[in-house]
C-alpha positions in Angstrom: -23.1 12.4 37.8 -23.4 10.1 34.7 -20.3 8.9 33.0 -20.7 8.4 29.2 -19.2 5.7 27.0 -16.3 7.1 24.9 -15.5 6.0 21.4 -12.2 4.2 21.2 -10.9 6.6 18.5 -11.6 9.6 20.7 -9.9 8.0 23.7 -6.9 7.3 21.5 -6.7 10.9 20.4 -7.1 12.2 24.0 -5.0 9.8 26.0 -3.6 7.1 23.8 -0.2 8.7 23.7 0.4 7.8 27.4 0.1 4.0 26.8 3.3 1.9 26.8 3.1 -0.7 24.0 4.1 -3.6 26.3 0.9 -3.2 28.3 -1.0 -4.4 25.2 0.8 -7.7 25.5 -0.7 -8.5 28.9 -4.0 -6.6 28.8 -6.9 -5.9 26.5 -8.9 -2.7 26.8 -12.6 -3.4 26.7 -14.3 0.0 27.0 -13.6 3.7 27.5 -15.5 6.3 29.5 -15.6 10.0 30.2 -17.2 12.5 32.5 -19.4 15.1 30.7 -16.6 17.6 30.4 -13.9 15.1 29.4 -11.8 16.1 32.4 -11.7 12.5 33.7 -11.4 9.5 31.5 -11.6 5.8 32.4 -10.9 2.4 30.8 -12.1 -1.1 31.6 -9.4 -3.7 31.1 -9.1 -7.5 30.8 -5.9 -9.2 32.0 -4.8 -11.7 29.3 -2.6 -13.6 31.8 -4.9 -14.0 34.9 -8.3 -13.7 33.2 -9.5 -11.1 35.7 -10.5 -7.4 35.2 -9.1 -4.1 36.2 -9.6 -0.4 35.5 -7.7 2.9 35.3 -8.7 6.5 35.6 -6.9 9.4 33.8 -6.9 13.2 34.2 -4.7 16.0 32.9 -1.5 16.9 34.6 -0.1 20.4 34.9 1.0 20.4 31.2 -2.4 19.1 30.1 -1.4 15.5 29.3 -3.8 12.8 30.3 -2.1 10.5 32.8 -3.2 7.7 35.1 -4.3 9.0 38.5 -5.9 5.9 40.0 -6.2 2.2 39.1 -7.2 -1.1 40.7 -7.0 -4.8 39.7 -8.1 -8.4 40.3 -11.9 -8.1 39.8 -13.5 -11.5 39.1 -16.1 -10.1 36.7 -16.3 -7.2 34.3 -19.4 -5.8 36.1 -17.5 -5.6 39.4 -14.7 -3.7 37.7 -17.2 -1.5 35.9 -19.0 -0.5 39.1 -15.7 0.3 40.8 -14.5 2.3 37.8 -17.7 4.4 37.7 -17.4 5.2 41.4 -13.8 6.2 41.0 -14.6 8.4 38.1 -17.4 10.2 39.9 -15.1 10.8 42.9 -12.3 12.2 40.8 -14.6 14.4 38.7 -15.4 16.3 41.8 -11.8 17.3 42.4 -10.1 20.5 41.2 -7.7 20.3 38.3 -4.8 20.9 40.6 -5.5 17.6 42.3 -4.4 15.8 39.2 -1.0 17.5 38.9 1.9 15.0 39.5 4.7 17.4 40.5 7.1 16.1 37.9 5.9 18.2 35.0 8.5 20.4 33.3 7.8 23.7 31.6 4.5 25.0 30.2 1.9 22.9 28.2 2.8 22.5 24.5 0.6 24.8 22.4 0.8 24.9 18.6 -1.9 27.5 18.1 -1.1 30.5 20.4 0.8 32.8 18.0 4.5 32.6 18.5 5.3 35.0 15.7 3.6 38.0 14.1 0.5 37.0 12.2 1.9 38.4 8.9 4.5 35.5 9.0 1.8 32.7 9.3 2.0 30.0 6.7 -1.3 30.2 4.6 -2.2 26.6 5.5 -1.6 27.3 9.2 -3.9 30.4 8.9 -6.6 28.2 7.4 -6.2 25.6 10.2 -6.4 28.3 12.8 -9.5 30.2 11.4 -11.5 28.1 8.9 -14.3 26.1 10.6 -14.2 23.5 7.9 -10.8 22.5 9.4 -12.0 22.6 13.0 -11.9 18.7 13.3 -8.2 18.8 12.2 -7.5 21.7 14.6 -9.0 19.9 17.6 -7.4 16.5 17.0 -4.0 18.3 16.6 -4.8 20.2 19.8 -5.4 16.9 21.6 -2.1 15.3 20.4 0.1 18.4 20.7 0.3 18.1 24.5 2.4 14.9 24.1 4.7 16.2 21.4 8.3 16.7 22.5 9.9 19.8 21.0 13.5 18.5 20.8 14.8 21.4 18.8 13.1 24.1 20.9 11.5 25.9 17.9 8.9 23.5 16.6 6.0 25.9 17.3 7.6 28.8 15.5 8.4 26.7 12.4 5.0 25.0 12.5 3.3 28.4 12.2 5.6 29.7 9.5 7.8 28.4 6.7 8.3 25.0 8.3 4.6 24.2 8.2 4.7 21.5 5.5 7.7 19.6 6.9 6.4 19.7 10.4 2.9 18.6 9.5 4.5 15.6 7.9 6.5 15.0 11.1 3.3 15.3 13.2 1.6 12.8 10.9 4.4 10.3 11.4 4.2 10.9 15.2 0.5 10.0 15.2 1.1 7.0 13.0 3.9 5.5 15.0 1.8 6.0 18.2 -1.1 4.2 16.5 1.3 1.3 15.7 2.2 1.1 19.4 5.7 2.6 19.2 7.3 4.7 21.9 10.1 7.2 21.4 13.3 6.1 23.1 15.9 8.5 21.6 16.9 11.7 23.5 18.8 13.5 20.8 17.6 15.7 18.0 18.5 13.2 15.2 17.1 11.1 13.8 13.6 12.5 14.2 12.2 9.2 15.5 14.1 6.5 17.5 11.3 4.0 18.3 10.7 0.8 20.2 7.7 -1.4 19.8 6.6 -4.9 20.7 7.9 -6.2 17.3 11.3 -4.4 17.5 13.0 -1.1 17.0 13.0 1.5 14.2 14.7 4.8 13.5 13.2 7.3 11.0 14.3 10.6 9.7 11.6 12.8 8.1 12.2 15.0 5.1 10.2 16.7 2.4 10.4 18.1 -1.2 9.6 21.8 -0.9 8.5 24.5 -3.4 11.3 25.9 -5.7 11.7 29.0 -7.8 13.1 26.8 -10.5 10.9 24.3 -12.4 7.2 24.0 -13.2 4.8 26.4 -11.5 1.9 23.9 -11.9 1.5 20.2 -12.6 1.6 20.1 -16.5 -1.6 19.4 -18.3 0.0 18.6 -21.7 0.5 14.8 -21.8 4.2 14.9 -23.0 5.1 17.6 -20.5 3.3 15.7 -17.7 5.2 12.5 -18.7 8.5 14.3 -18.4 7.5 15.9 -15.1 6.4 12.6 -13.6 9.3 10.4 -14.9 12.1 12.9 -14.5 11.4 16.2 -12.7 9.7 14.6 -9.6 12.4 11.8 -9.2 15.1 14.5 -9.4 13.5 16.5 -6.7 13.1 13.3 -4.6 16.8 12.5 -5.3 17.9 15.8 -3.8 15.8 15.3 -0.6 16.9 11.7 -0.1 20.5 12.1 -0.9 20.7 15.0 1.5 19.7 12.6 4.3 21.9 9.8 3.1 25.0 12.1 3.1 24.2 13.8 6.4 27.2 14.0 8.8 27.3 12.3 11.2 25.2 9.5 9.7 21.8 9.1 11.2 22.2 5.3 11.5 25.2 5.8 13.8 23.3 8.0 16.3 22.5 6.8 19.8 19.6 4.3 19.7 19.7 4.0 15.9 22.8 1.8 15.5 21.3 -1.6 15.5 17.8 -1.1 14.2 16.4 -0.5 10.7 16.8 3.1 9.6 14.3 4.6 7.2 13.8 7.9 5.5 10.2 9.2 5.4 9.6 11.7 2.6 6.6 13.8 1.6 6.2 15.9 -1.6 5.0 19.5 -1.2 6.8 21.1 -4.2 3.5 22.0 -5.9 -0.2 22.1 -4.8 -1.4 18.5 -5.0 2.0 17.1 -6.1 1.9 14.3 -3.6 -0.8 12.6 -5.7 2.0 11.5 -8.0 4.5 10.6 -5.3 4.0 6.8 -5.2 4.9 6.1 -8.8 7.7 8.6 -9.0 9.3 7.5 -5.7 8.9 3.8 -6.6 10.7 4.3 -9.9 13.5 6.4 -8.4 14.4 4.3 -5.4 14.3 1.0 -7.3 15.6 2.4 -10.6 13.1 0.5 -12.8 10.1 1.5 -14.8 7.1 -0.6 -15.5 4.6 0.1 -18.3 2.1 -1.6 -20.7 2.8 -1.9 -24.4 0.2 -3.6 -26.6 -1.1 -5.5 -23.7 2.3 -6.7 -22.5 3.9 -5.8 -19.2 7.3 -4.2 -19.9 10.2 -3.6 -17.4 13.3 -1.5 -18.0 16.2 -0.1 -16.0 16.1 3.7 -16.0 19.7 4.7 -15.6 19.4 8.5 -15.4 16.6 10.9 -14.9 16.9 14.0 -17.1 14.9 17.2 -17.0 16.4 20.2 -18.8 19.9 20.6 -17.5 19.1 18.6 -14.3 20.4 15.0 -13.9 20.0 12.4 -11.2 21.2 8.8 -11.2 18.2 6.5 -10.8 18.2 3.8 -8.2 18.6 5.4 -4.8 19.2 2.0 -3.1 22.2 1.5 -5.4 24.0 4.6 -4.2 27.1 4.3 -2.1 26.1 4.1 1.6 22.5 3.4 0.8 22.7 -0.1 2.2 22.4 1.7 5.6 18.8 2.8 4.6 16.5 0.0 5.2 13.5 1.5 3.5 12.0 4.7 2.1 8.5 5.6 3.5 5.9 7.7 1.8 2.2 8.5 2.2 0.5 10.7 -0.3 -2.5 10.6 2.1 -0.5 12.1 5.0 -1.9 15.6 4.6 -4.0 18.1 6.6 -7.1 16.5 5.0 -6.3 13.2 6.7 -6.1 15.1 10.1 -9.5 16.6 9.2 -11.1 13.2 8.3 -9.8 11.5 11.4 -10.8 14.4 13.5 -14.4 14.1 12.2 -14.3 10.3 12.8 -13.3 10.9 16.5 -16.0 13.5 17.1 -13.9 16.6 17.0 -14.7 19.9 15.4 -17.8 21.9 14.5 -20.7 19.4 14.2 -21.9 21.2 11.1 -18.8 20.0 9.2 -19.6 17.2 6.8 -17.2 15.4 4.6 -17.4 12.9 1.7 -14.2 11.1 0.6 -13.8 9.5 -2.8 -10.9 8.1 -4.8 -9.2 5.1 -6.3 -8.0 2.0 -4.4 -5.6 -0.7 -5.3 -7.2 -3.9 -6.5 -4.1 -6.1 -7.2 -5.4 -9.2 -5.6 -8.3 -9.4 -8.1 -6.8 -11.7 -10.8 -9.6 -10.9 -13.2 -9.2 -7.1 -13.0 -6.1 -6.1 -11.0 -6.7 -2.4 -11.7 -7.5 0.5 -9.4 -11.2 0.8 -8.6 -13.2 3.7 -7.3 -14.4 4.1 -3.7 -16.6 6.6 -1.9 -17.6 7.1 1.8 -19.2 9.6 4.1 -16.7 10.4 6.8 -17.9 9.9 10.3 -17.8 7.6 13.3 -18.3 4.6 11.0 -15.2 5.4 9.0 -12.4 2.8 9.2 -9.5 5.0 8.1 -6.4 4.8 10.2 -3.3 7.0 10.4 -1.2 4.3 8.7 -3.7 3.9 5.8 -2.1 5.0 2.5 1.5 4.5 3.7 3.9 2.8 1.2 7.1 1.3 2.4 9.7 0.8 -0.3 12.2 -1.8 1.0 15.9 -1.7 0.1 16.9 -5.0 -1.4 20.5 -4.3 -0.4 19.8 -3.2 3.2 22.4 -3.9 5.9 19.5 -4.3 8.3 16.3 -5.3 6.5 13.0 -4.0 7.7 10.5 -6.6 8.8 7.2 -5.6 7.2 5.4 -6.8 10.4 6.8 -3.8 12.2 4.6 -1.5 10.1 1.2 -3.3 9.7 -1.4 -1.6 7.6 1.0 -0.1 5.1 1.7 -1.3 1.6 5.1 -2.9 1.4 7.0 -3.0 -1.9 9.9 -5.4 -2.6 12.1 -5.2 -5.8 12.8 -8.6 -7.3 15.9 -9.7 -9.2 14.1 -9.5 -12.6 13.0 -5.9 -11.9 9.4 -6.9 -11.0 8.0 -5.7 -7.7 6.3 -7.9 -5.1 3.6 -6.1 -3.1 2.3 -7.0 0.4 -1.0 -5.0 0.6 -3.5 -4.4 3.4 -7.2 -5.2 2.7 -7.7 -1.5 1.7 -5.1 0.8 0.2 -6.0 4.1 -1.5 -4.0 5.4 -4.5 -5.5 8.8 -4.3 -8.5 10.5 -2.7 -10.4 13.7 -2.7 -12.4 15.0 0.3 -15.3 17.3 -0.2 -15.9 19.4 3.0 -19.1 21.2 3.5 -20.5 23.5 6.3 -23.9 25.0 6.1 -24.4 26.0 2.4 -20.8 26.5 1.6 -18.4 24.0 0.0 -14.7 23.5 -0.4 -12.7 20.8 -2.1 -9.4 19.4 -0.8 -7.3 16.7 -2.4 -4.8 14.4 -0.7 
C-alpha cells in the first residue's frame, strides 16, 4: 500500500486540533502523510533540542477524533524516521477501525449535520451549507473540525441548525482561529466562551453578535446621507447594545474560573443585515475608541464623537470609557469571518466537490506605503496555492485603559489598533490585511456571488 504526502493545511483540518501547543516549542513537523482512505495519518518530526528525528501515527477514535496511536523517536536521519513511519502506517492501515478506539471516549461523535430539528426550522444559511454543492468545501472542512468541538451548553447542534446559526458560526470561526494560533481550551465552565492557554500566555474571549432586528433599516441605505447616518450612528448603536450586554453580564466574565488573571476580550460579529459586516471595522473602531477620523480639503481631521444618534436611539460613544470597561482588554472583530471564509479555506485544503472554483477579489490595506497609503485592489484564484489563514482579516481594538493589557504577540496575523492620547490610532499590521473581499463561486456553468 502506498502512502501519499498530505498537504499541511489538510492535516491541520483533519488532526491539528489534537496538537498541544507546547510540543511546537521542542519539535518541528517536517512532513505529513495519509493512507489512500485518510483513515491513518502520519507526521515526520525533527527534535529542536536533540537534533534527531521521530514520527507519529494518528487514527480516529470511537468519536471520530484523530489521535496518536503509535510513535517512535531518536532516529539519527530523517530517512530512517521516514522508512519507519511508512512501515508503521502500512501496518496500522490494515487494522479495523475498532483497533484505534482508546476506551476513554465519552458519548457519541459530534455531528453538526444530522438533523436535530424538523427541516422546516432550518436556518436558510444552514440549509445552503447542507445542500448546495458550491458550499461543499465549507461543509467538509466544518465536518472535519466538528469532531473536536466541545458542546459545553449541550444544545450547540440544535442552535447551529436553527436561529442560532449566525452566532455559532462566528463561535466556530473563533474556535478554528485560536486553534491555528496554537491555543488550547483550559476552561471547563460555559462562560466565557473561550478560556485559552498558549505558548505566549493566556486569553479569555466571550463571543457575541449583532443580530437582525424588526426595527431599523431593512437594507443598507444607498442614499449617501442615509448611508452616512447608518454607518456613523445606527451601526455603532447596535454594536453598543451587544458589547454593553457582555460588559454588564452577571457574574462578570473576567471573574470566572481561569479568566481572572488573563486578558479578557469580547469578539463581536455583525449580522444585522445581509453583508453588513463589510462596514464593521470603521463603525466598531469609531464606537469603541469614541473618535472619528476624516479628510477635509486634504487635511486629516480628528474629533471626539460624544453621542451616537439615530432617530430616537442614543448611545454614548467610547465603549472603553464606560464604567467597568477597564476589565475588557480588547474588542475583536473580523468582517471576513463568514461562511465564505470556511468555503475558501476548504477549497485550499482540498475539501469539497472538485468542480467548485472560486475567485476572490477585494481591497487590502496599504498603510505602510508612504507615497500612497490607501487601500489597493487584490485578486486571486482560491486553491492550494492560497495563503489565506483563519486569522487573516481579524482586527483587535486595544483598550487604552485596560486593567490587563493584551500583548499583540498573542494574536499574530491580526491587525492591532491602539488609540493614542491625541485621538490618532497606531496600527500594527500583518503583511497582508484585507478590508473587504468578494468571492465568486462557480460549479459547471452556474455562478453565484458571495460577499464577506
